[in-house]
N, C-alpha and C positions, 0 to 999 in steps of 0.2 A: 706886295706880290712877291712870293718866294720862288726863286729859281733853283732847280736841282743842280748840284755840283757835279762836275765830271769826275769819274774815278781817277785816282792817281796811278801812274805807271809803277811797275815793280821797282824800277830804279829810283824813282822819287820816294817811294815808301821806304826803301832801304836807307837812302840818304837822310830822310826825316827821322828814322829810328836811331841811326848813329848819332845825329845831332842831339836828339832828346836824351840819349844815354850820357853823352859827354856833358851836356848842360846839367843833368841830374847830379853827376859826381862833382862838378864845379860848385853847384849850390850846396852840396853836402859839406865840402871842405870849407866854404865860406861860412856856412851855418855853424860849424864847429869852432872856427876862429872867432866868430862873433859871440858865441857862447862863452868862450874863454875870456874875452874882454868885457863880458857882461853887457853886451849891446842887445837887449831883448827884442826891440822892435825890428832891427835888421835880421836877427835870427829867425823871428816869426815870418818875415818876408821870404827868407831862404827856404823855410819849411813849405810855404805856399808855392814857391817856384818848384820845389821838389815834387809836391803833390801833382801839380799841373803837368810837369814833364813826365812823371810816371804814368799818368792817365793817357797822355799823348803817345808814349812809347807802347803802352798796352794796345791802344787802338791801331797803331801801325803794325804791330806784330800780328794782331787778329786779321787785318786786311791782307798781310803777306801770306798767312796760312790759308785763308779762304781762296786765294788766287791759285794755289798749287794743286 
């Protein structure tokens, strides 16, 4: 049985967007460092984290635009 989620407040959306952007750049730096030391598995993990945070940030941005 699926329950519908409550919409997030604008303040929560903004905090989530900022958190996702910060996490994206941290994953980018760690991915570059792992590439430099030839740690392919960890670099692949950071690329996956970057993809997920980019999608989350895009979703937050869309929700913020829709509310205005």
